[in-house]
VOLUM-468986 format. One record per residue (C-alpha): x, y, z; residue in one letter. Coordinates in pm, whole numbers, plus 50000, padded with zeros to 5 digits. Layout:
XYZA;...
END
This chain:
394464925234733X;395754914735090X;394454936635396X;396224947735651X;396414951135988X;397664966536301X;398324939436579X;400254937436930X;402884916336896X;403374897537240X;405794879637395X;405304845737647X;405474853138023X;408504828838023X;411114819937818X;411784784437713X;415284789637639X;417924818837654X;420554820637383X;424124832637487X;426294838837171X;429764849837224X;432904847836946X;432984811236886X;429484814036694X;431134839836454X;433854827936392X;433134804136121X;432254829635915X;435544846235956X;435094871736251X;438664875236454X;438994860636794X;439694887537084X;443234875937091X;443724878536638X;441964913236649X;446004932736827X;447984913036597X;446054923236263X;446784961236334X;450354960536394X;451514935036152X;450434953435827X;448114929335691X;445604956235642X;447164986335448X;443995010635527X;444985006235872X;448585004435895X;448135042335601X;445805054535799X;445695079336065X;443905065836364X;446165038436260X;449185050536223X;449015067136579X;447395034436777X;450305024236638X;452945041436784X;450785040937065X;451895004437161X;454695008737030X;456065030137250X;454095018737600X;453974977337551X;456964953837396X;455464932837087X;457224913936801X;455414904036489X;457824875636316X;457624856436665X;453644867836695X;454294884437068X;451524903037152X;450444922737436X;446994913737573X;443914938937414X;442604939937856X;446544949937922X;445954981237662X;442844993837789X;443544989838106X;446715007938089X;444575038337918X;442095035638132X;444515038138419X;445605073538340X;442105083538232X;440485075638554X;443425089238770X;443255121338526X;446585116338488X;448845123138179X;451795098038065X;453865117337957X;454515157037726X;453355138637455X;450785108637597X;448475140937786X;445205120337928X;442845140337662X;445495123937388X;444875093237566X;440785096237591X;441335102337188X;443655071337158X;441395048837363X;438005057337110X;441035055836811X;441475013236940X;437495006436993X;436995019736631X;439865004436489X;438094970236676X;434434979036509X;436964984836170X;438304950036188X;435414927136234X;433184947436014X;436104940435788X;435964901135839X;431554903335834X;430684922735523X;428574884635416X;425894864335444X;426084838735728X;424884807935607X;425874785635955X;423474816536134X;420674812535897X;420554775435989X;419974786136331X;416494807436218X;415364777436055X;415524753036329X;414044778136538X;411494791236378X;410944752136244X;410864741836645X;410694766836933X;409894801636879X;409774810137212X;414034817137201X;415634856137310X;419424856937241X;422104879837403X;425064881637260X;428184898237334X;429864896336930X;429614935236783X;428864913436458X;425184919836252X;425404885536129X;423274867236304X;420914896136258X;421594899835878X;420624863135859X;416984866936016X;416214883835672X;414704856935504X;412294854435799X;411174892035789X;408514905935836X;405984878335759X;408044851536029X;409664871036298X;410364905636357X;413604917736576X;413134938136878X;416804953836995X;415114964237340X;417005004037307X;415165024337189X;416315043036915X;415795072936651X;414335052036363X;410925044436532X;410855082736452X;410015104536149X;412775129436185X;414145155335931X;417605146835765X;416855104635878X;417575085735568X;414645067735495X;416245036935463X;417525038335809X;413805021535897X;413274999536185X;409914983136314X;409304986436679X;407914951736787X;406674969837125X;404144987236984X;401314980536742X;402934965836398X;401114962836063X;400494922935946X;399564916735610X;396854885235539X;398654854035611X;401364870035819X;402254861636140X;405664874636282X;407164868036621X;409014892336836X;412414878036857X;414364897437181X;418284903137082X;420064916837380X;423774928537235X;424664937937555X;428604949837410X;426704966837174X;427194969536808X;428464981336473X;425564992136319X;424795013036665X;425905051036648X;425305067436950X;424815108636995X;426425120437326X;424855151637246X;421055142537263X;421645109637398X;419755088437126X;420695059836914X;420555059836561X;420285017436330X;422295021736079X;420794983235917X;423004979435666X;426095007535702X;428584996735907X;432035017235744X;434425036135903X;436305063135749X;439805059935954X;441515087035731X;438235110935835X;437495097336133X;433415092536006X;430725069835927X;430265063535653X;426725052535484X;425435046735142X;422245053134884X;420375025934748X;420185015134494X;422915042934297X;425515034434620X;426435074534728X;428795075735018X;427685099235286X;428805106835632X;426835102335924X;426255124636190X;423145128036425X;419835139736255X;419395161436529X;422315180136660X;424255170536408X;426825159436582X;429505134536517X;427955095636660X;430585074536873X;431165037636834X;428465021237053X;430864986037165X;432474979437482X;435884975037422X;437804943137631X;438744960337925X;438494955938290X;436914984938314X;433834988438189X;431725014538144X;428474998638288X;427075029538320X;426545039837961X;422295043037955X;421685020837623X;423754994537729X;422584995438054X;418614992637924X;420164963437744X;422024942838104X;418524948438251X;416574934737938X;418954907038007X;418564903338354X;415114899738283X;415334872238023X;417324854238237X;415124852038537X;411314837838326X;414414815138137X;413934778038160X;416644762338022X;420184789537927X;422154776337618X;426004793637576X;427624787237251X;430924794637197X;431874819237457X;434844812237671X;433944831838003X;436804854838016X;437464866038353X;437524905138189X;434044895738156X;433504895138534X;429704913738453X;428794888138222X;429284859638540X;427874891438803X;424704887238578X;424124847638573X;425304845838967X;422304872139081X;419524854638813X;419834825238750X;417844800138969X;419804770939017X;417264743938935X;417234762138514X;418974737838295X;422464754338174X;423794736437845X;427494746337750X;428354746037366X;432054745937299X;433944734936996X;436154718637295X;434824725737648X;438924719537851X;438884717938234X;439564751538304X;436684763438101X;434204742638275X;435684751338608X;434204787838518X;430864771138422X;430594751938731X;431024784038918X;427964789638809X;425684764938828X;425664728938922X;423044718238672X;424814720938387X;425964701438080X;428634699937825X;428714693637502X;432134694737234X;430754709936906X;431154739636740X;429164757136653X;428234753336275X;428054714536330X;424784725636587X;422994746936405X;423054714036066X;422584689136303X;418644689936277X;418624660436591X;420984680136834X;419244716536769X;415634699036784X;417074683437089X;418424716037192X;415254734037198X;412804709537320X;411794718337676X;
END
């Protein structure tokens, strides 16, 4: 019988590599790019959206205030829609009698939930691509952390073969899951990598920081007690009832999620694509602070599948403030265009570009060994 003991999992004072993952890292598994989300909402391809209360109200709002043509594939940008909404919310003005300020606030949350729904709709599977990624890390260099701008959970789902003997995920935020709270489902557990962890003989787990600076599909936020519940496997939203859904295991019985402390309905915890991002949200602010520290102590930064969007001014500011000029930076994209290279060169001169899709990168042992070597 194996012995179980408690052990602190310590981080190195310096980080060999910080990966920064953009939408291109999850695209091989079917996660839509930002430009693909609005067409999926408006073209009727997903009946659950078109026929739902949330979906129909958003479609009506966009139809009333923006031009689009599904046959000619002409759509407004998502930033433009959120920017329009944010203007009226910030000015505390109504658009008209139909779209009052309170109604626009509600519609904004509806649109965020549709983004959540669509990303989850395309990611309910295991990712071989991310598993190759974790296998290379486990083999070549475990002293890494990951900053991801993606909402999906494919990265974490592919981690299961490492847990708990070889690795533990640290989201670097306080979670309800760490405490014994009456009403919390037993299977919504999570190990706090910052406290002593129970270790079996023969196990040597490494803590990995996954910093989801734009939030996550499996994070649920209560704006009453200001706490976050991690639902590792439950990400679904009911678009008719406007509620998060969970399922008991193994009988798969459906139930609605609400805060186990104060019974308040949970809110989404994802930052939408908008020029006016709310950086004061306490959980995401904490993630950004942790990301700052990781960049400061990194020996190498590797950007993968990230376009350095002009809507992500906060990300550019983060790296301009924290990135040392001597740190080696590598940018990996399917194709690094001249315009994309100019964006990255505004961050640093110490930079290398590689034209390579993420799925090819992780399948190349030679390239992964080269990237993970410091």
